[in-house]
SETIKE-838159 format. One record per atom (N, C-alpha, C): x, y, z. Coordinates in pm, whole numbers, plus 50000, padded with zeros to 5 digits. Each point is the difference from the previous one (the first is absolute). Example, Ala and Ser with C-alpha at 12.3 -4.5 7.8 and 13.67 -1.06 7.14 Angstrom:
2
NODE      X      Y      Z
NODE  51319  49431  50780
NODE  49911  50119  50000
NODE  50090  50120  50000
NODE  49965  50105  49928
NODE  50082  50119  50006
NODE  49923  50109  50073
//
This chain:
339
NODE      X      Y      Z
NODE  29454  72834  88047
NODE  50103  49932  50067
NODE  50158  50084  49982
NODE  50056  49957  50102
NODE  50135  50059  49972
NODE  50082  49933  49887
NODE  50081  50091  49912
NODE  50069  49960  49891
NODE  50106  49885  49991
NODE  50040  50006  50158
NODE  50113  49889  50049
NODE  49928  49871  49985
NODE  49879  50010  50043
NODE  49929  49862  50028
NODE  49887  49956  49873
NODE  50047  50065  49873
NODE  49969  49962  49880
NODE  49964  49879  49974
NODE  50088  49903  50005
NODE  49996  49854  49984
NODE  49889  49930  50118
NODE  49927  49909  49924
NODE  49846  49911  50077
NODE  50111  49941  50112
NODE  49889  49985  50113
NODE  50066  49963  50138
NODE  50040  49854  49962
NODE  49945  49940  49915
NODE  49988  49842  49981
NODE  50137  49985  49949
NODE  50066  50110  49907
NODE  50119  49937  49935
NODE  50133  50030  50099
NODE  49942  50097  50086
NODE  50096  50028  50151
NODE  50010  49875  50069
NODE  49925  49947  50021
NODE  49964  49826  50071
NODE  50063  49909  49938
NODE  49985  50033  49862
NODE  50069  49855  49924
NODE  50154  50012  50016
NODE  50048  50129  49958
NODE  50145  50045  50018
NODE  50053  49942  50140
NODE  49938  50032  50095
NODE  50018  49992  50128
NODE  50010  49857  50046
NODE  49905  49913  49944
NODE  49995  49840  50021
NODE  50110  49935  49933
NODE  50019  50052  49858
NODE  50084  49957  49930
NODE  50161  50005  50071
NODE  50037  50112  50033
NODE  50108  50018  50093
NODE  50014  49896  50081
NODE  49898  49985  50103
NODE  50011  49931  50112
NODE  49986  49829  49974
NODE  49937  49955  49880
NODE  50030  49860  49973
NODE  50113  50002  49940
NODE  50049  50069  49911
NODE  50131  49951  49961
NODE  50111  50027  50104
NODE  49978  50061  50094
NODE  50107  50012  50087
NODE  49983  49859  50109
NODE  49873  49975  50013
NODE  50014  49839  50044
NODE  50071  49924  49942
NODE  49946  49972  49871
NODE  50075  49896  49906
NODE  50120  50002  49984
NODE  50057  50122  49987
NODE  50168  50025  49990
NODE  50094  49933  50153
NODE  49916  50059  50087
NODE  50042  49968  50152
NODE  50003  49844  50005
NODE  49879  49924  49975
NODE  50010  49892  50000
NODE  50107  49932  49918
NODE  50012  50042  49862
NODE  50136  49950  49909
NODE  50112  50015  50075
NODE  50027  50115  50069
NODE  50109  50030  50066
NODE  50042  49905  50104
NODE  49915  49937  50040
NODE  49992  49890  50129
NODE  50062  49881  49904
NODE  49938  49991  49903
NODE  50029  49849  49900
NODE  50145  49980  49941
NODE  50032  50145  49942
NODE  50127  50001  49934
NODE  50135  49996  50094
NODE  50057  49929  49960
NODE  50132  49974  50080
NODE  50144  50031  49891
NODE  50104  49943  50055
NODE  50119  50039  49934
NODE  50033  49900  49862
NODE  49901  49898  50010
NODE  49992  49923  49845
NODE  49863  50018  49938
NODE  49935  50084  50029
NODE  49852  50011  49948
NODE  49899  49973  50075
NODE  49885  49956  49954
NODE  49883  49964  50066
NODE  50020  49886  50086
NODE  49970  50014  50133
NODE  50070  49877  50062
NODE  49867  49977  50115
NODE  49888  50039  49999
NODE  49901  49954  50070
NODE  49920  49869  49972
NODE  50000  49888  50031
NODE  49937  49901  49991
NODE  49936  49916  50125
NODE  49893  49926  49985
NODE  49955  49947  50101
NODE  50109  49936  50120
NODE  50100  49922  49943
NODE  50084  49952  50093
NODE  50062  50122  50077
NODE  50030  50126  49915
NODE  50054  50126  50085
NODE  49932  50038  50142
NODE  49833  49982  49968
NODE  49907  50047  50096
NODE  50015  49922  50128
NODE  50045  49894  49965
NODE  50009  49909  50102
NODE  50123  49989  50075
NODE  50086  50050  49918
NODE  50180  49989  50069
NODE  49983  50096  50128
NODE  50053  49982  50088
NODE  50031  50093  50107
NODE  50132  50116  49948
NODE  50081  49970  49944
NODE  50106  50038  49943
NODE  49979  50121  49887
NODE  49874  49953  49911
NODE  49965  50079  49930
NODE  49922  50099  50005
NODE  49911  49970  50121
NODE  49889  50104  50042
NODE  50088  50100  50091
NODE  50128  49953  50047
NODE  50075  50100  50060
NODE  50072  50104  49901
NODE  50007  49949  49883
NODE  50086  50100  49930
NODE  49899  50081  49920
NODE  49877  49961  49979
NODE  49907  50075  49972
NODE  49946  50128  50119
NODE  49968  49944  50121
NODE  49986  50082  50093
NODE  50057  50108  50044
NODE  50149  49963  49990
NODE  50120  50075  50078
NODE  50075  50062  49876
NODE  49987  49965  49877
NODE  50091  50082  49910
NODE  49920  50076  49885
NODE  49894  49881  49948
NODE  49957  50075  49878
NODE  49865  50084  50013
NODE  49913  49980  50067
NODE  49879  50056  50057
NODE  50074  50115  50059
NODE  50082  50028  50107
NODE  50023  50138  50044
NODE  50060  50100  49904
NODE  50116  49928  49908
NODE  50061  50078  49887
NODE  49868  50043  49910
NODE  49900  49930  49936
NODE  49905  50031  49920
NODE  49903  50102  50063
NODE  49980  49975  50121
NODE  49913  50122  50092
NODE  50057  50093  49982
NODE  50148  50016  50038
NODE  50065  50107  50008
NODE  50040  50087  49906
NODE  49992  49920  49877
NODE  50020  50103  49876
NODE  49875  50071  49996
NODE  49904  49921  49994
NODE  49855  50051  49964
NODE  49952  50127  50071
NODE  50058  50012  50170
NODE  50024  50125  50064
NODE  50053  50086  49984
NODE  50124  49992  49936
NODE  50112  50071  49979
NODE  49937  50073  49873
NODE  49947  49925  49888
NODE  49976  50048  49893
NODE  49866  50097  50027
NODE  49903  49968  50118
NODE  49911  50086  50000
NODE  50016  50132  50089
NODE  50114  50005  50068
NODE  50058  50113  50061
NODE  50050  50092  49910
NODE  50072  49934  49900
NODE  50063  50070  49900
NODE  49862  50082  49910
NODE  49919  49932  49954
NODE  49896  50009  49890
NODE  49899  50165  50101
NODE  49999  49947  50147
NODE  49917  50095  50051
NODE  50104  50123  50012
NODE  50134  50014  50001
NODE  50061  50101  50020
NODE  49980  50067  49859
NODE  50044  49900  49890
NODE  49990  50074  49874
NODE  49874  50121  49980
NODE  49879  49943  50037
NODE  49887  50080  49989
NODE  50010  50115  50091
NODE  50077  50000  50091
NODE  50005  50113  50102
NODE  50052  50064  49951
NODE  50154  49952  49950
NODE  50083  50129  49904
NODE  49935  50088  49945
NODE  49959  49904  49873
NODE  49929  50057  49900
NODE  49928  50118  50032
NODE  49884  49957  50103
NODE  49930  50103  50045
NODE  50024  50117  50049
NODE  50126  49993  50070
NODE  50054  50101  50081
NODE  50079  50102  49908
NODE  50061  49933  49921
NODE  50101  50110  49885
NODE  49897  50055  49886
NODE  49878  49931  49998
NODE  49883  49977  49878
NODE  50101  49964  49876
NODE  50075  49913  49994
NODE  50045  49950  49858
NODE  50029  49848  49986
NODE  49948  49967  49909
NODE  49992  49853  49988
NODE  50116  49953  49995
NODE  50116  50069  49982
NODE  50129  49952  49969
NODE  50065  49983  50143
NODE  49933  50053  50120
NODE  50085  50021  50114
NODE  49989  49837  50072
NODE  50154  49969  50018
NODE  50033  49898  50070
NODE  49993  49995  50170
NODE  49949  49880  50062
NODE  49987  50022  50136
NODE  50154  50032  50084
NODE  50117  49976  49900
NODE  50130  50008  50064
NODE  50046  50123  49971
NODE  49906  50096  49970
NODE  50074  50130  49945
NODE  50046  50120  50132
NODE  49948  49940  50089
NODE  50019  50072  50154
NODE  50152  49959  50048
NODE  50078  49932  49927
NODE  50099  49972  50069
NODE  50025  49846  50063
NODE  49874  49952  50038
NODE  49999  49853  50077
NODE  50055  49893  49957
NODE  50029  49980  49877
NODE  50117  49870  49952
NODE  50104  50044  50017
NODE  50066  50126  49973
NODE  50156  50013  50005
NODE  50029  49988  50178
NODE  49885  50046  50067
NODE  50029  50002  50158
NODE  50019  49845  50031
NODE  49894  49928  49938
NODE  50006  49843  50065
NODE  50123  49957  49973
NODE  50042  50002  49864
NODE  50134  49948  49969
NODE  50113  50091  50076
NODE  49997  50097  50034
NODE  50108  50078  50090
NODE  49996  49914  50130
NODE  49887  50005  50059
NODE  49998  49935  50122
NODE  50061  49837  49954
NODE  49944  49931  49934
NODE  50067  49813  49977
NODE  50184  50042  49982
NODE  50016  50075  49932
NODE  50134  50015  49986
NODE  50083  50031  50105
NODE  49951  50091  50087
NODE  50065  50068  50117
NODE  49994  49883  50065
NODE  49913  49908  50039
NODE  49978  49906  50128
NODE  50122  49876  49944
NODE  49991  49975  49868
NODE  50102  49910  49953
NODE  50113  50014  50024
NODE  50031  50112  49960
NODE  50160  50069  50027
NODE  50063  50025  50101
NODE  49907  50025  50120
NODE  50030  50045  50142
NODE  50005  49853  50075
NODE  49904  49917  49975
NODE  49997  49860  50064
NODE  50022  49862  49933
NODE  50065  50016  49872
NODE  50021  49907  49916
NODE  49872  49970  49910
NODE  50037  49887  49897
NODE  49890  49954  49895
NODE  49915  49916  50058
NODE  50028  49953  50128
NODE  49881  49910  50060
NODE  49964  50078  50118
NODE  49894  49922  50064
NODE  49944  50050  50136
NODE  50035  49934  50124
NODE  50084  49882  49969
NODE  50040  49900  50113
NODE  50100  50074  50119
NODE  50078  50123  49964
NODE  50049  50053  50108
NODE  49956  50064  50097
NODE  49883  50020  50030
NODE  49954  50076  50097
NODE  49848  49993  50024
NODE  49955  49974  50128
NODE  49858  49926  50004
NODE  49901  50118  49979
NODE  50035  50136  50053
NODE  49903  50083  49992
NODE  49984  50050  49853
NODE  50089  49988  49909
NODE  50048  50023  49874
NODE  49868  49888  49923
NODE  50004  49885  50037
NODE  49913  49889  49960
NODE  49862  50043  49992
NODE  49964  50062  50118
NODE  49883  50019  50022
NODE  49930  50118  49903
NODE  50092  50091  49991
NODE  49983  50111  49898
NODE  49980  49977  49861
NODE  50148  49926  49963
NODE  49981  49932  49896
NODE  50037  50125  49868
NODE  49987  49925  49904
NODE  50031  50095  49860
NODE  49864  50071  49968
NODE  49865  49920  50025
NODE  49881  50079  49989
NODE  50003  50148  50074
NODE  50025  49951  50131
NODE  49954  50132  50065
NODE  50102  50114  49964
NODE  50145  49968  49968
NODE  50069  50115  49945
NODE  49950  50063  49876
NODE  49944  49922  49922
NODE  49929  50037  49871
NODE  49884  50073  50046
NODE  49902  49974  50093
NODE  49906  50058  50030
NODE  50033  50120  50042
NODE  50103  50047  50084
NODE  50054  50113  50092
NODE  50048  50080  49883
NODE  50071  49940  49890
NODE  50043  50095  49910
NODE  49893  50071  49934
NODE  49891  49904  49947
NODE  49921  50039  49934
NODE  49943  50138  50047
NODE  49953  49975  50140
NODE  49939  50093  50083
NODE  50064  50133  50003
NODE  50154  50003  50049
NODE  50073  50112  50030
NODE  50019  50070  49848
NODE  50020  49913  49885
NODE  49999  50106  49857
NODE  49872  50065  49987
NODE  49877  49920  50020
NODE  49880  50102  49979
NODE  49990  50125  50098
NODE  50051  49983  50110
NODE  50019  50101  50147
NODE  50113  50137  49931
NODE  50100  49922  49919
NODE  50114  50109  49952
NODE  49944  50085  49916
NODE  49899  49929  49898
NODE  49950  50057  49882
NODE  49897  50101  50040
NODE  49913  50006  50123
NODE  49892  50047  50035
NODE  50104  50156  50073
NODE  50107  49955  50076
NODE  50101  50113  50049
NODE  50046  50084  49879
NODE  50012  49971  49894
NODE  50086  50052  49903
NODE  49867  50050  49919
NODE  49897  49972  50000
NODE  49885  50095  49946
NODE  49970  50081  50072
NODE  50048  50013  50117
NODE  49922  50136  50085
NODE  49849  49919  50054
NODE  50001  49886  50020
NODE  49842  49953  50040
NODE  49938  49945  49855
NODE  49854  50011  50027
NODE  49931  49941  49876
NODE  49902  50101  49947
NODE  50051  50118  50004
NODE  49901  50098  49942
NODE  49987  50020  49853
NODE  50120  49947  49926
NODE  50015  50004  49870
NODE  49997  49874  49940
NODE  49944  49962  49896
NODE  50010  49826  49972
NODE  50134  50025  49885
NODE  50015  50088  49923
NODE  50111  50029  49889
NODE  50146  49976  50074
NODE  50000  50083  50121
NODE  50102  49988  50094
NODE  50063  49866  50065
NODE  49844  49933  50041
NODE  50051  49858  50068
NODE  50051  49892  49854
NODE  49934  50034  49904
NODE  50047  49934  49876
NODE  50160  49995  49983
NODE  50048  50129  49991
NODE  50131  50047  49976
NODE  50082  49953  50119
NODE  49961  50030  50122
NODE  50090  49922  50110
NODE  50002  49906  50011
NODE  49898  49871  49971
NODE  50002  49897  50006
NODE  50123  49930  49876
NODE  49988  50045  49887
NODE  50081  49977  49896
NODE  50159  50027  50026
NODE  50003  50088  50052
NODE  50196  50041  50045
NODE  49979  49916  50152
NODE  49938  49985  50079
NODE  50010  49907  50109
NODE  50048  49854  49937
NODE  49930  49955  49925
NODE  50009  49867  49931
NODE  50134  49995  49940
NODE  50046  50091  49924
NODE  50120  50028  49907
NODE  50129  49996  50120
NODE  49998  50075  50079
NODE  50077  49998  50121
NODE  50051  49882  50042
NODE  49874  49936  50087
NODE  50010  49885  50072
NODE  50040  49889  49914
NODE  49954  50004  49832
NODE  50065  49904  49930
NODE  50134  49964  49999
NODE  50036  50136  49979
NODE  50172  50009  49984
NODE  50050  49961  50140
NODE  49993  50033  50094
NODE  50040  49945  50136
NODE  49999  49887  50002
NODE  49890  49888  49968
NODE  49992  49889  49984
NODE  50083  49926  49918
NODE  50040  50097  49873
NODE  50102  49902  49881
NODE  50131  50040  50091
NODE  50000  50114  50048
NODE  50160  50027  50077
NODE  50055  49879  50099
NODE  49866  49982  50099
NODE  50016  49902  50085
NODE  50035  49829  49952
NODE  49958  49981  49905
NODE  49973  49868  49910
NODE  50181  49981  49946
NODE  50018  50123  49930
NODE  50138  50009  49968
NODE  50093  49972  50085
NODE  49986  50068  50102
NODE  50088  49979  50115
NODE  50030  49861  50111
NODE  49894  49939  49973
NODE  49970  49870  50054
NODE  49940  49877  49911
NODE  50088  49971  49896
NODE  49960  49900  49868
NODE  49924  49858  50091
NODE  50040  49954  50111
NODE  49919  49884  50061
NODE  49839  50024  49975
NODE  49962  50113  50018
NODE  49850  50008  50003
NODE  49946  50007  49890
NODE  50077  50005  49852
NODE  49955  50028  49913
NODE  49874  49920  49915
NODE  50023  49838  50064
NODE  49909  49884  49928
NODE  49859  50032  50121
NODE  50013  50024  50093
NODE  49894  49993  50107
NODE  49907  50164  49943
NODE  50067  50136  49985
NODE  49947  50086  49946
NODE  49916  49985  49860
NODE  50101  49921  49911
NODE  49932  49989  49898
NODE  49869  49929  49958
NODE  49987  49915  50131
NODE  49878  49916  50010
NODE  49882  50088  50047
NODE  50048  50087  50087
NODE  49890  50090  50059
NODE  49962  50106  49894
NODE  50090  50046  49943
NODE  49980  50123  49882
NODE  49911  49932  49874
NODE  49977  49877  49976
NODE  49922  49911  49902
NODE  49869  49943  50037
NODE  50008  49976  50139
NODE  49870  49970  50085
NODE  50005  49850  49983
NODE  49967  49939  50121
NODE  49968  49885  50014
NODE  49899  49952  50106
NODE  49933  49889  49976
NODE  49874  49975  50077
NODE  50070  49847  50087
NODE  50130  49993  50006
NODE  50044  49870  50042
NODE  49997  49991  50149
NODE  49982  50113  50084
NODE  50046  49987  50140
NODE  49875  50026  50062
NODE  49859  49976  49944
NODE  49888  50033  50090
NODE  50004  49886  50108
NODE  49892  50038  50109
NODE  49970  49897  50078
NODE  49868  50054  50092
NODE  49930  49940  50058
NODE  49893  50040  50044
NODE  50003  50106  50093
NODE  50102  50042  50067
NODE  50047  50143  50050
NODE  49977  50120  49925
NODE  50023  49954  49860
NODE  50014  50131  49877
NODE  49861  49986  49966
NODE  49906  49897  50018
NODE  49848  49976  49948
NODE  49933  50135  50125
NODE  50005  49956  50079
NODE  49934  50077  50140
NODE  50036  50149  49970
NODE  50125  50024  49998
NODE  50018  50126  50009
NODE  49967  50095  49888
NODE  50023  49952  49869
NODE  49944  50065  49881
NODE  49848  49966  49982
NODE  49938  49919  50067
NODE  49864  49971  50005
NODE  49945  50139  50076
NODE  50053  50021  50142
NODE  49966  50091  50063
NODE  50011  50117  49943
NODE  50108  50040  49942
NODE  50028  50162  49948
NODE  49894  49989  49895
NODE  49978  49875  49891
NODE  49924  50047  49888
NODE  49850  50053  50054
NODE  49951  49928  50101
NODE  49879  50012  50049
NODE  49985  50161  50048
NODE  50100  50044  50100
NODE  50034  50119  50005
NODE  49984  50103  49913
NODE  50121  49996  49892
NODE  49982  50061  49899
NODE  49889  50030  49910
NODE  49914  49865  49971
NODE  49896  50001  49920
NODE  49870  50095  50089
NODE  50008  49951  50088
NODE  49902  50091  50110
NODE  50021  50175  49984
NODE  50135  50035  50055
NODE  50007  50144  49953
NODE  49981  50060  49871
NODE  50067  49903  49890
NODE  49960  50054  49857
NODE  49847  50021  49981
NODE  49943  49896  50031
NODE  49865  50018  49996
NODE  49916  50120  50047
NODE  50024  50035  50152
NODE  49991  50098  50036
NODE  50032  50131  49921
NODE  50104  50027  49941
NODE  50056  50091  49914
NODE  49965  50022  49882
NODE  49952  49885  49940
NODE  49941  50002  49865
NODE  49906  50121  49921
NODE  49930  50045  50124
NODE  49918  50119  49944
NODE  50077  50122  49941
NODE  50094  50031  50131
NODE  50080  50104  49956
NODE  50079  50001  49910
NODE  50040  49877  49964
NODE  50085  49959  49861
NODE  49920  50028  49876
NODE  49862  49974  50012
NODE  49915  50037  49899
NODE  50000  50143  49957
NODE  49990  50086  50105
NODE  50008  50121  50013
NODE  50111  50066  49938
NODE  50130  49951  50058
NODE  50124  50022  49966
NODE  50011  49983  49833
NODE  49935  49903  49943
NODE  50019  49950  49839
NODE  49959  50151  49922
NODE  49900  50067  50078
NODE  49956  50136  49902
NODE  50088  50085  49996
NODE  50104  50026  50111
NODE  50108  50092  49987
NODE  49997  50046  50143
NODE  50093  50061  50033
NODE  50042  50062  50140
NODE  49924  50090  50036
NODE  49945  50120  49929
NODE  49936  50088  50001
NODE  49840  49955  50028
NODE  49972  49919  49911
NODE  49875  49920  50037
NODE  49963  49931  50125
NODE  50092  49913  50032
NODE  50018  49921  50123
NODE  49975  50100  50105
NODE  50089  50118  50004
NODE  50006  50088  50114
NODE  49838  50058  50022
NODE  49956  50043  49883
NODE  49864  50058  50009
NODE  49887  49892  50055
NODE  50024  49871  49965
NODE  49917  49894  50028
NODE  50027  49979  50140
NODE  50053  50049  50068
NODE  50030  49995  50149
NODE  50128  49912  50053
NODE  50080  49962  49892
NODE  50098  49895  50027
NODE  50115  50069  50044
NODE  50072  49982  50154
NODE  50114  50061  50050
NODE  50115  49912  49921
NODE  50063  50053  49925
NODE  50105  49905  49902
NODE  50153  49995  50099
NODE  50022  50111  50095
NODE  50125  49911  50038
NODE  49975  49902  50102
NODE  49892  49955  50084
NODE  49949  49887  50114
NODE  49998  49894  49863
NODE  49926  50032  49886
NODE  49977  49886  49915
NODE  50121  49920  49925
NODE  50106  50126  49971
NODE  50119  49949  49979
NODE  50086  49885  50120
NODE  49988  50099  50105
NODE  50086  49917  50103
NODE  49951  49876  50034
NODE  49846  49956  49983
NODE  49972  49897  50013
NODE  50035  49885  49899
NODE  49964  50060  49869
NODE  50041  49905  49884
NODE  50169  49970  50005
NODE  50074  50061  50019
NODE  50159  49994  50051
NODE  50009  49915  50094
NODE  49909  49976  50116
NODE  50020  49912  50094
NODE  49947  49892  49942
NODE  49899  49942  49939
NODE  49979  49889  49962
NODE  50068  49970  49883
NODE  50072  50024  49906
NODE  50088  49999  49910
NODE  50132  49939  50060
NODE  50045  50074  50088
NODE  50154  49982  50085
NODE  49950  49843  50053
NODE  49895  49981  50066
NODE  49954  49879  50104
NODE  49987  49899  49903
NODE  49934  49995  49878
NODE  49970  49887  49913
NODE  50136  49967  49912
NODE  50047  50100  49964
NODE  50149  49975  49895
NODE  50083  49943  50103
NODE  50023  50060  50107
NODE  50113  49908  50107
NODE  49942  49880  50053
NODE  49896  49961  50009
NODE  49958  49865  50032
NODE  50053  49892  49874
NODE  49964  50063  49887
NODE  49991  49922  49887
NODE  50175  49994  49956
NODE  50056  50103  50004
NODE  50140  49976  49959
NODE  50081  49931  50082
NODE  49973  50024  50136
NODE  50079  49922  50114
NODE  50002  49841  49981
NODE  49900  49960  49959
NODE  49959  49849  49968
NODE  50067  49945  49898
NODE  49959  50080  49881
NODE  50030  49965  49901
NODE  50107  50055  49895
NODE  50070  50107  50029
NODE  50103  50086  49922
NODE  49939  50082  49924
NODE  50032  50069  49889
NODE  49948  50095  49922
NODE  49981  49919  49871
NODE  49852  50013  50015
NODE  49910  49928  49874
NODE  49939  50126  49887
NODE  50037  49993  49870
NODE  49969  50105  49935
NODE  49854  49977  49940
NODE  49948  50118  49961
NODE  49891  49965  49868
NODE  49891  49977  50058
NODE  49975  49917  50134
NODE  49869  49969  50058
NODE  49921  50101  50050
NODE  50080  50086  50074
NODE  49923  50158  50045
NODE  49936  50071  49880
NODE  50086  50018  49908
NODE  49983  50041  49874
NODE  49896  49980  49908
NODE  49995  49839  49971
NODE  49907  49963  49933
NODE  49882  49988  50028
NODE  49983  49961  50134
NODE  49846  49946  50046
NODE  49911  50115  49994
NODE  50013  50129  50005
NODE  49898  50060  49995
NODE  49962  50042  49863
NODE  50101  49997  49917
NODE  49981  49987  49857
NODE  49891  49926  49947
NODE  50060  49859  50053
NODE  49925  49880  49947
NODE  49877  50020  50054
NODE  49926  50051  50131
NODE  49881  50033  50030
NODE  49930  50092  49926
NODE  50089  50093  49957
NODE  49932  50137  49924
NODE  49945  49965  49851
NODE  50086  49906  49962
NODE  49979  49939  49875
NODE  49848  49930  49992
NODE  49968  49925  50132
NODE  49880  49910  49985
NODE  49872  50084  50054
NODE  50025  50099  50071
NODE  49889  50053  50072
NODE  50041  50146  50015
NODE  49892  50062  50022
NODE  49996  50166  50035
NODE  49963  49993  50135
NODE  50064  50036  50153
NODE  49958  49985  50092
NODE  50039  50136  50087
NODE  49946  50003  50117
NODE  50063  50096  50084
NODE  50114  49954  50076
NODE  50041  50079  50078
NODE  50141  49950  50068
NODE  49986  49878  50097
NODE  49883  50000  50066
NODE  49971  49876  50088
NODE  50017  49885  49943
NODE  49919  49968  49907
NODE  50012  49903  49904
NODE  50125  49988  49942
NODE  50064  50082  49934
NODE  50122  50012  49931
NODE  50110  49933  50104
NODE  50020  50031  50114
NODE  50095  49963  50077
NODE  49978  49887  50070
NODE  49902  49939  50029
NODE  49953  49863  50025
NODE  50044  49911  49859
NODE  49938  50039  49862
NODE  50022  49911  49902
NODE  50155  49996  49964
NODE  50093  50112  50022
NODE  50096  50007  49963
NODE  50098  49922  50102
NODE  49946  49982  50121
NODE  50086  49895  50076
NODE  49974  49863  49988
NODE  49858  49969  49953
NODE  49992  49856  49965
NODE  50093  50006  49882
NODE  50012  50066  49908
NODE  50080  49982  49879
NODE  50149  50002  50008
NODE  50036  50068  50087
NODE  50127  49971  50050
NODE  50018  49855  50076
NODE  49915  49989  50099
NODE  50061  49859  50024
NODE  49981  49861  49883
NODE  49892  50003  49917
NODE  49986  49922  49902
NODE  50130  49993  49917
NODE  50066  50124  49948
NODE  50102  50013  49908
NODE  50119  49949  50068
NODE  50016  50036  50135
NODE  50133  49950  50057
NODE  50005  49841  50038
NODE  49902  49947  50007
NODE  49975  49836  50030
NODE  50021  49951  49853
NODE  49949  50070  49892
NODE  50026  49936  49879
NODE  50140  49974  49955
NODE  50090  50151  50042
NODE  50135  50024  49975
NODE  50079  49898  50059
NODE  49940  49982  50130
NODE  50090  49892  50083
NODE  49999  49868  49967
NODE  49875  49940  49976
NODE  49999  49874  49930
NODE  50054  50007  49859
NODE  50033  50087  49924
NODE  50072  50023  49895
NODE  50172  49984  50033
NODE  49999  50076  50088
NODE  50137  49992  50047
NODE  50055  49836  50061
NODE  49907  49955  50062
NODE  50034  49869  50056
NODE  49972  49897  49882
NODE  49961  50030  49888
NODE  49956  49894  49909
NODE  50076  50005  49896
NODE  50056  50101  49926
NODE  50019  50048  49852
NODE  50144  49898  49989
NODE  50129  50021  50097
NODE  50124  49930  50005
NODE  49998  49904  50096
NODE  49898  49947  50027
NODE  49997  49898  50148
NODE  50141  49862  49973
NODE  50064  49951  50085
NODE  49980  50058  50120
NODE  50063  50125  50066
NODE  50083  50105  49904
NODE  50025  50101  50023
NODE  49922  50084  50018
NODE  50018  50123  50060
NODE  49855  50100  50020
NODE  50070  50142  49946
NODE  49900  50033  49936
NODE  50032  50154  49934
NODE  49969  50130  50143
NODE  50045  50104  50008
NODE  49956  50080  50067
NODE  49858  50087  49974
NODE  49941  49974  50097
NODE  49849  50033  49951
NODE  49988  50158  49961
NODE  50088  50106  50023
NODE  49984  50121  49973
NODE  50038  49987  49844
NODE  50083  49944  49950
NODE  50014  49983  49873
NODE  49885  50008  49892
NODE  49931  49881  50050
NODE  49870  49969  49919
NODE  49906  50085  50022
NODE  49999  50077  50126
NODE  49872  50093  50017
NODE  50028  50128  49916
NODE  50190  50011  49993
NODE  49999  50121  49871
NODE  49955  49941  49890
NODE  50039  49917  49945
NODE  49976  49966  49871
NODE  49827  49992  49999
NODE  49944  49915  50060
NODE  49851  50035  49990
NODE  49950  50111  50000
NODE  50040  50062  50103
NODE  49923  50155  50040
NODE  50061  50075  49856
NODE  50113  50003  49958
NODE  50044  50096  49914
NODE  49949  49985  49879
NODE  49996  49857  49967
NODE  49930  49993  49870
NODE  49823  50009  50006
NODE  49969  49987  50104
NODE  49855  50026  50005
NODE  49975  50185  49989
NODE  50098  50072  50060
NODE  49996  50130  50004
NODE  50016  50050  49845
NODE  50104  49918  49904
NODE  50015  50076  49898
NODE  49898  49968  49905
NODE  49935  49878  50042
NODE  49876  49990  49901
NODE  49882  50073  50008
NODE  50001  50043  50135
NODE  49867  50108  50043
NODE  50033  50097  49931
NODE  50151  50077  49984
NODE  50018  50131  49962
NODE  49970  49979  49848
NODE  50040  49867  49934
NODE  50005  50018  49869
NODE  49857  49998  49939
NODE  49910  49893  50090
NODE  49828  50005  49949
NODE  49964  50153  50018
NODE  50028  50053  50135
NODE  49957  50151  50017
NODE  50037  50081  49855
NODE  50082  49979  49949
NODE  50057  50110  49908
NODE  49942  49969  49881
NODE  49958  49839  49966
NODE  49942  49974  49867
NODE  49880  50047  50001
NODE  49916  49988  50129
NODE  49843  50059  50031
NODE  50007  50150  49977
NODE  50095  50059  50029
NODE  50021  50160  49992
NODE  50023  50023  49866
NODE  50075  49935  49911
NODE  50008  50031  49871
NODE  49875  49974  49916
NODE  49934  49866  50026
NODE  49855  49972  49942
NODE  49905  50096  50034
NODE  50020  50061  50092
NODE  49874  50134  50010
NODE  50035  50126  49952
//
């Protein structure tokens, strides 16, 4: 049996089932929790206005949070496989800074609201963030002179992220009117989800999950080292290009709808690895499910902790994800010292 598949199949099925069941439970809770707490009663279910609030506001928001988290979890597994580093973050190629710059540019050029132009309203801040993320990844590839070398890609992504982040800060300082909107984007929010967002992210998640499953065997070979992967017949430049395309698509879609949400993409693969040892096809799928669950839980906490006010969901993901990673590092150090 492959060493990656050393865990029994029934445990893998158990983890998959548990993630799916918990996701359904928390999506249901998301539909039930409003600004004043748990608000689902028999009377609510027979009230047209109550049903409309559930259908038009709470359900798309909660499903949107799950889908955005699923995209981030999938991206985290791909990024860590591409860079062969468990600390690799899906934002490493500059996509987050590019999305922020796109939002800042649009708001500065056309005002902090989108009411002034019909075509801009159709494009929206989501379109600006998506295009910014894609352009930033493209710039990273250009600066790294292609996708031949993983380390060159990583360094180029860091440089692009720093430069675009500095430009975004400069634009924000020059136009203080956009500071509040930019802060909301940078801290992450699920408040503006609608059914169009669900259709868009759901479609992109299906595309990215299918492509990732197709690339998973090559990622398994890459985890053994670049020279070993080449000897096994893996063509590294096309593989890197394909992985970067899927990464950019998934991250661009998630960031465009929710802003910058920290630690979900980084923590989700670690959570799965702490439970199972699996090949990349299952790691990508389970990381996606874990990412969706984590963001839904964080969204519920953001809505409930200081109700009727609301916390930025990115703050909670940073606290939860950062705390989990610190605990994981501490437990690993303890285990190594015990050995």
